[in-house]
VMD Tcl script that draws the C-alpha trace (Angstrom):
set ca {
  {-37.08 34.43 24.22}
  {-40.76 33.62 23.91}
  {-42.30 31.94 26.92}
  {-44.59 28.95 27.09}
  {-47.51 31.38 27.51}
  {-46.72 33.32 24.34}
  {-49.61 33.07 21.86}
  {-48.37 31.82 18.55}
  {-49.17 32.14 14.87}
  {-52.41 34.04 15.32}
  {-51.06 37.59 15.09}
  {-48.74 37.90 18.08}
  {-45.94 40.28 18.96}
  {-43.23 38.26 20.71}
  {-40.15 39.64 22.34}
  {-37.03 40.76 20.59}
  {-34.54 38.22 21.91}
  {-32.98 35.21 20.25}
  {-35.07 34.80 17.13}
  {-36.37 36.77 14.18}
  {-40.04 37.67 14.08}
  {-42.34 36.55 11.29}
  {-45.98 37.45 11.05}
  {-48.59 34.78 10.26}
  {-48.59 35.76 6.59}
  {-44.85 35.16 6.30}
  {-45.17 31.83 8.07}
  {-47.99 30.85 5.72}
  {-45.89 31.78 2.67}
  {-43.00 29.71 4.00}
  {-45.30 26.75 4.55}
  {-46.79 27.08 1.04}
  {-43.30 27.21 -0.52}
  {-42.25 24.12 1.39}
  {-45.36 22.15 0.52}
  {-45.29 23.25 -3.13}
  {-41.71 21.98 -3.34}
  {-42.68 18.59 -1.90}
  {-45.67 18.20 -4.20}
  {-43.73 19.39 -7.23}
  {-41.22 16.57 -6.58}
  {-44.15 14.24 -6.08}
  {-45.89 15.11 -9.35}
  {-42.73 15.23 -11.44}
  {-42.14 11.61 -10.46}
  {-45.83 10.70 -10.84}
  {-46.07 12.06 -14.38}
  {-42.80 10.38 -15.36}
  {-44.07 7.10 -13.92}
  {-46.81 7.17 -16.57}
  {-45.19 8.59 -19.70}
  {-41.45 7.89 -19.21}
  {-40.50 5.03 -16.90}
  {-42.55 2.25 -18.56}
  {-40.62 2.89 -21.79}
  {-37.26 3.77 -20.23}
  {-37.04 1.17 -17.46}
  {-39.50 -1.55 -18.54}
  {-39.19 -1.72 -22.35}
  {-39.36 -5.54 -22.20}
  {-42.98 -5.40 -20.97}
  {-46.20 -4.28 -22.62}
  {-47.20 -0.66 -22.03}
  {-49.84 -1.73 -19.50}
  {-47.56 -4.11 -17.62}
  {-44.73 -1.58 -17.64}
  {-47.07 1.04 -16.15}
  {-48.17 -1.38 -13.43}
  {-44.51 -2.09 -12.61}
  {-43.88 1.65 -12.55}
  {-46.79 2.20 -10.15}
  {-45.42 -0.54 -7.87}
  {-42.14 1.40 -7.59}
  {-44.19 4.59 -7.16}
  {-45.65 3.07 -3.96}
  {-42.20 2.50 -2.44}
  {-41.95 6.12 -1.26}
  {-45.11 5.74 0.81}
  {-43.81 2.50 2.30}
  {-40.48 4.01 3.37}
  {-41.90 7.32 4.58}
  {-42.75 6.02 8.11}
  {-39.17 4.74 8.42}
  {-37.97 8.20 7.42}
  {-40.06 9.67 10.22}
  {-38.43 7.32 12.73}
  {-34.90 8.14 11.52}
  {-35.35 11.90 11.28}
  {-37.26 12.21 14.55}
  {-34.17 10.74 16.17}
  {-32.02 13.35 14.42}
  {-34.48 16.00 15.59}
  {-34.16 14.92 19.23}
  {-30.38 14.65 19.13}
  {-29.33 17.53 16.88}
  {-32.34 19.83 16.43}
  {-34.74 20.76 13.68}
  {-32.26 22.64 11.53}
  {-30.10 19.52 11.20}
  {-33.19 17.43 10.53}
  {-34.53 19.69 7.76}
  {-31.14 20.17 6.10}
  {-30.47 16.42 6.08}
  {-33.98 15.52 4.87}
  {-34.11 18.08 2.07}
  {-30.55 17.28 1.02}
  {-31.55 13.62 0.72}
  {-34.72 14.57 -1.17}
  {-32.82 16.78 -3.60}
  {-30.11 14.17 -4.12}
  {-32.61 11.39 -4.79}
  {-34.61 13.57 -7.15}
  {-31.67 14.80 -9.21}
  {-30.28 11.25 -9.32}
  {-33.40 10.20 -11.22}
  {-32.57 12.86 -13.81}
  {-29.34 10.96 -14.60}
  {-30.98 7.51 -14.63}
  {-29.76 5.31 -17.51}
  {-32.33 3.21 -19.32}
  {-32.81 -0.55 -19.31}
  {-31.21 -0.69 -22.75}
  {-28.01 0.78 -21.26}
  {-27.52 -1.08 -17.96}
  {-30.24 -3.73 -17.91}
  {-32.05 -4.60 -14.68}
  {-29.77 -2.26 -12.73}
  {-31.93 0.59 -14.05}
  {-34.92 -0.88 -12.20}
  {-32.98 -1.20 -8.94}
  {-31.58 2.32 -9.21}
  {-35.04 3.78 -9.80}
  {-36.42 1.81 -6.85}
  {-33.54 2.99 -4.64}
  {-34.07 6.64 -5.58}
  {-37.82 6.34 -5.00}
  {-37.31 4.73 -1.59}
  {-34.87 7.53 -0.69}
  {-37.50 10.10 -1.65}
  {-39.90 8.46 0.79}
  {-37.34 8.52 3.59}
  {-36.70 12.20 2.91}
  {-40.42 13.08 2.89}
  {-40.70 11.52 6.33}
  {-37.97 13.87 7.54}
  {-39.19 16.93 5.66}
  {-42.51 16.90 7.51}
  {-42.43 19.93 9.82}
  {-45.81 19.73 11.50}
  {-46.81 23.28 10.69}
  {-49.76 22.17 8.55}
  {-51.52 20.87 11.66}
  {-50.04 23.38 14.07}
  {-51.08 26.40 12.03}
  {-54.70 25.31 12.47}
  {-54.35 24.40 16.15}
  {-52.75 27.73 17.08}
  {-54.96 29.93 14.92}
  {-57.88 31.93 16.37}
  {-60.86 29.62 16.98}
  {-62.88 31.27 14.21}
  {-60.02 31.00 11.69}
  {-58.78 27.43 12.15}
  {-60.30 26.21 8.90}
  {-58.62 29.07 7.04}
  {-55.19 28.32 8.49}
  {-55.66 24.58 7.95}
  {-56.16 25.06 4.22}
  {-53.07 27.25 3.68}
  {-50.45 24.44 3.51}
  {-52.72 22.34 1.29}
  {-52.42 24.89 -1.51}
  {-49.00 23.37 -2.23}
  {-50.60 20.30 -3.84}
  {-52.42 21.92 -6.80}
  {-49.68 24.53 -7.19}
  {-47.05 21.78 -7.41}
  {-49.18 19.89 -9.93}
  {-49.66 22.99 -12.09}
  {-45.93 23.65 -12.32}
  {-45.01 19.98 -12.90}
  {-47.72 19.47 -15.55}
  {-46.75 22.69 -17.32}
  {-43.09 21.68 -17.50}
  {-43.83 18.21 -18.89}
  {-46.39 19.61 -21.31}
  {-43.85 22.14 -22.58}
  {-41.07 19.62 -23.17}
  {-43.33 16.88 -24.54}
  {-45.11 19.35 -26.81}
  {-42.01 21.07 -28.21}
  {-39.56 18.19 -28.61}
  {-39.56 15.20 -30.88}
  {-40.44 11.92 -29.21}
  {-36.82 10.77 -29.42}
  {-35.46 13.96 -27.87}
  {-38.07 13.95 -25.13}
  {-37.35 10.36 -24.09}
  {-33.60 10.90 -24.44}
  {-33.16 14.10 -22.43}
  {-36.27 16.29 -22.31}
  {-38.01 14.44 -19.49}
  {-34.95 14.91 -17.26}
  {-35.21 18.70 -17.01}
  {-38.20 18.77 -14.60}
  {-36.12 16.73 -12.16}
  {-33.33 19.32 -12.32}
  {-35.91 22.03 -11.66}
  {-37.16 20.01 -8.68}
  {-33.66 20.08 -7.20}
  {-33.51 23.88 -7.57}
  {-36.93 24.32 -5.97}
  {-35.81 22.14 -3.05}
  {-32.97 24.58 -2.38}
  {-35.42 27.50 -2.25}
  {-37.73 25.50 0.02}
  {-34.86 24.67 2.35}
  {-34.08 28.33 2.96}
  {-37.79 29.13 3.39}
  {-38.09 26.46 6.07}
  {-34.89 27.46 7.81}
  {-36.31 30.98 7.93}
  {-39.33 29.58 9.81}
  {-37.16 27.63 12.24}
  {-35.45 30.90 13.20}
  {-38.69 32.70 14.10}
  {-40.00 33.47 17.60}
  {-43.23 31.68 16.72}
  {-41.44 28.44 15.91}
  {-39.39 28.71 19.12}
  {-42.55 29.27 21.13}
  {-44.17 26.19 19.61}
  {-41.08 24.20 20.53}
  {-41.05 25.45 24.10}
  {-44.72 24.66 24.59}
  {-44.00 21.07 23.43}
  {-46.07 21.47 20.25}
  {-42.93 20.92 18.16}
  {-40.95 18.63 20.44}
  {-40.50 15.12 19.08}
  {-41.36 12.27 21.41}
  {-40.08 8.71 21.17}
  {-41.87 6.64 18.55}
  {-42.52 3.73 20.93}
  {-44.01 5.99 23.61}
  {-46.11 7.85 21.06}
  {-47.57 4.69 19.53}
  {-48.25 3.22 22.98}
  {-50.10 6.34 24.18}
  {-51.69 7.61 20.97}
  {-51.95 4.53 18.74}
  {-55.74 4.62 18.62}
  {-55.90 8.29 17.66}
  {-53.10 7.81 15.11}
  {-55.15 5.17 13.32}
  {-58.30 7.31 13.45}
  {-56.30 10.23 12.09}
  {-54.84 8.06 9.34}
  {-58.24 6.90 8.11}
  {-60.07 10.23 8.52}
  {-58.65 11.79 5.30}
  {-58.74 8.59 3.21}
  {-61.50 9.92 0.93}
  {-59.47 12.95 -0.10}
  {-56.18 11.03 -0.33}
  {-57.76 8.35 -2.53}
  {-59.35 11.04 -4.71}
  {-55.95 12.77 -4.85}
  {-54.58 10.10 -7.18}
  {-57.87 9.45 -8.92}
  {-57.72 12.95 -10.45}
  {-53.96 13.15 -10.99}
  {-52.01 9.97 -11.70}
  {-54.68 7.41 -12.58}
  {-56.57 9.38 -15.28}
  {-53.30 10.29 -16.97}
  {-52.39 6.61 -17.14}
  {-55.83 5.66 -18.48}
  {-55.80 8.30 -21.19}
  {-52.21 7.50 -22.11}
  {-52.81 3.74 -22.35}
  {-56.35 3.43 -23.68}
  {-57.05 6.46 -25.85}
  {-55.43 8.05 -28.87}
  {-55.29 11.45 -27.23}
  {-52.07 13.30 -26.62}
  {-50.80 13.25 -23.02}
  {-49.88 16.92 -23.54}
  {-53.53 17.85 -24.01}
  {-54.54 15.92 -20.91}
  {-51.79 17.60 -18.89}
  {-53.35 20.91 -19.89}
  {-56.72 19.62 -18.64}
  {-55.01 18.73 -15.37}
  {-53.71 22.28 -15.08}
  {-57.23 23.65 -15.54}
  {-58.58 21.18 -12.99}
  {-55.84 22.06 -10.52}
  {-56.76 25.76 -10.83}
  {-60.29 24.85 -9.74}
  {-58.67 22.85 -6.95}
  {-56.85 25.95 -5.69}
  {-60.15 27.87 -5.55}
  {-61.89 24.97 -3.79}
  {-59.13 24.70 -1.16}
  {-59.52 28.42 -0.39}
  {-63.29 27.94 -0.20}
  {-62.82 25.02 2.19}
  {-61.23 27.37 4.71}
  {-64.21 29.73 4.59}
  {-66.78 26.92 4.75}
  {-64.99 25.04 7.55}
  {-64.95 28.14 9.74}
  {-68.73 28.40 9.33}
  {-69.88 24.78 9.60}
  {-66.88 23.06 11.25}
  {-63.98 21.07 9.77}
  {-65.40 17.64 10.57}
  {-68.81 18.53 9.15}
  {-67.15 19.62 5.92}
  {-65.03 16.45 5.81}
  {-68.09 14.26 6.32}
  {-70.09 16.14 3.71}
  {-67.29 15.99 1.17}
  {-66.77 12.27 1.86}
  {-70.42 11.64 1.03}
  {-70.05 13.71 -2.15}
  {-66.92 11.74 -3.10}
  {-68.82 8.48 -2.59}
  {-71.50 9.71 -5.03}
  {-68.83 10.91 -7.47}
  {-67.17 7.46 -7.40}
  {-70.32 5.88 -8.81}
  {-70.40 7.74 -12.12}
  {-67.24 9.80 -12.64}
  {-64.84 7.11 -13.97}
  {-67.11 6.58 -16.98}
  {-66.46 10.18 -18.00}
  {-62.88 9.20 -18.86}
  {-64.29 7.24 -21.78}
  {-66.44 10.16 -22.95}
  {-63.82 12.12 -24.88}
  {-62.33 15.52 -24.14}
  {-65.54 16.98 -22.72}
  {-66.08 14.03 -20.38}
  {-62.46 14.14 -19.24}
  {-62.72 17.85 -18.47}
  {-65.91 17.36 -16.43}
  {-64.27 14.45 -14.59}
  {-61.22 16.56 -13.73}
  {-63.02 19.77 -12.77}
  {-65.60 18.03 -10.57}
  {-62.89 15.83 -9.07}
  {-60.61 18.75 -8.24}
  {-63.45 20.75 -6.69}
  {-64.28 17.82 -4.40}
  {-60.58 17.26 -3.75}
  {-60.07 20.90 -2.81}
  {-62.99 20.92 -0.38}
  {-61.87 17.71 1.34}
  {-58.08 17.89 1.03}
  {-58.13 21.52 2.14}
  {-59.24 20.43 5.62}
  {-57.70 16.94 5.78}
  {-54.45 17.97 7.50}
  {-54.54 17.31 11.22}
  {-58.28 16.66 11.38}
  {-57.75 14.54 14.50}
  {-54.60 16.34 15.74}
  {-56.49 18.05 18.56}
  {-57.13 14.59 20.05}
  {-53.41 14.06 20.69}
  {-51.92 14.93 24.04}
  {-49.63 17.91 23.67}
  {-46.39 16.11 24.49}
  {-47.04 13.52 21.77}
  {-48.77 15.76 19.22}
  {-45.81 16.49 16.95}
  {-44.64 12.90 16.49}
  {-48.18 11.50 16.46}
  {-49.20 13.96 13.74}
  {-46.18 12.93 11.64}
  {-47.03 9.23 11.97}
  {-50.68 9.97 11.19}
  {-49.68 11.75 7.99}
  {-47.42 8.84 7.00}
  {-50.13 6.25 7.55}
  {-52.79 8.31 5.77}
  {-50.65 8.66 2.65}
  {-49.70 4.98 2.75}
  {-53.25 3.64 3.15}
  {-55.05 6.27 1.09}
  {-52.68 7.18 -1.72}
  {-49.66 4.90 -1.95}
  {-51.34 2.10 -3.88}
  {-54.19 4.12 -5.41}
  {-52.82 4.34 -8.99}
  {-51.88 0.65 -9.00}
  {-55.19 -0.52 -7.51}
  {-57.31 1.74 -9.72}
  {-55.50 0.70 -12.91}
  {-55.77 -2.99 -12.02}
  {-59.49 -2.66 -11.30}
  {-60.11 -0.63 -14.45}
  {-58.26 -2.96 -16.81}
  {-59.75 -6.14 -15.37}
  {-63.30 -5.07 -14.54}
  {-63.85 -1.90 -16.57}
  {-63.13 1.73 -15.83}
  {-66.23 2.10 -13.64}
  {-64.67 -0.42 -11.22}
  {-61.87 2.04 -10.42}
  {-64.49 3.96 -8.47}
  {-64.57 1.10 -5.96}
  {-61.22 2.21 -4.54}
  {-62.51 5.75 -4.21}
  {-65.74 4.56 -2.59}
  {-63.81 2.53 -0.03}
  {-61.81 5.64 0.91}
  {-65.00 7.64 1.43}
  {-66.51 4.94 3.64}
  {-63.35 4.72 5.77}
  {-63.37 8.50 6.22}
  {-66.97 8.49 7.41}
  {-66.25 5.64 9.81}
  {-63.12 7.30 11.23}
  {-64.83 10.66 11.74}
  {-67.79 8.99 13.43}
  {-65.52 6.99 15.74}
  {-63.53 10.14 16.48}
  {-66.69 11.96 17.50}
  {-67.73 9.04 19.71}
  {-64.28 8.99 21.33}
  {-64.34 12.74 21.98}
  {-67.77 12.47 23.62}
  {-66.52 9.59 25.73}
  {-63.52 11.58 26.85}
  {-65.75 14.53 27.79}
  {-68.15 12.26 29.68}
  {-65.25 10.71 31.56}
  {-64.08 14.14 32.59}
  {-67.49 15.18 34.00}
}
mol new
graphics top color blue
foreach p $ca { graphics top sphere $p radius 0.5 }
foreach p [lrange $ca 0 end-1] q [lrange $ca 1 end] { graphics top cylinder $p $q radius 0.2 }
display resetview
């Protein structure tokens, strides 16, 4: 059994007792598979919330109003995610991480595949709305439980000169999940008649999501069985603490950590969900063509995330986050107008947006995690992630679409600008707090 002094993740050779061994590359692959699964689920729902649910569930409303209703239900997952963390942390303490992951991913798969069987409003009336809301809330609960902490812990336990590289590895799941989800919807929407697509074609990506969840479950269980994971548990890096104790002791750092990545989390939806809704509602262009543009943009995002790891190890993660937040603030002032500039403008908007997203999002995970005391780090990091997604991303499509339709598309940049400003403020306060802690220790 690995001891508390066993180095982890960064190329170690633990003992041969009790657990399988996995090298850092295998752990990274397992993390990428798990995160790709989560984001694939996320984007399958997000795309459907624009091109399917307004017509299926809200046919009584205008296209715009139906999309706004759909985005309101979209936000439910981010609202229930913290509750999921509370519930599944309790399961973790009582029954262990295997039970927690199995239960969370089973709930996620069940909720996702249930959406695939969702009847329309024309079949069961308002019950369709309630069933969609219930499934979406269940997805949020499951995401709270599926969080395994390895995104932050990979970076913390990596060699000092490679922490940026290890921090970016889990973030690759976001653009990879988007590429697969967009490709599936583009294939079905482009090869089926409109009637067939809205009748049964849109349901297939949700079935695929269920299958991918099964693969992700086994990949994560493989990680739980490794010596490295056991060592992290024994050193308290993976031990869940009580929510009340964690908030009492680490509440300040949790809030700083939640606001630190707001620029990248706000941009996350400004280059994925919001532009799809704008193009779908206010242009005559095919959503299939725009999904292909998203795939191209996401490919640039993959490259930018990889680059973020290299850059962060040279200039520092917080320096990169601050620099990218400033760049996002500049981008927010002109980029939304590109959505009204035809195919070329949309492509520039998406490529630039995904490059900035990759640079910032690639280093956003656990940016403040090192501030947490070790015994609270696991639970505090989970709560930080929940709050960051809630504040930064949960209402982004709804807020951006409301601003754009009422004040013009350029106004949607205001939401993005606010995220950049909050990031800069949180990182500055975090630096002040770290200096204060060091001064107090001298």
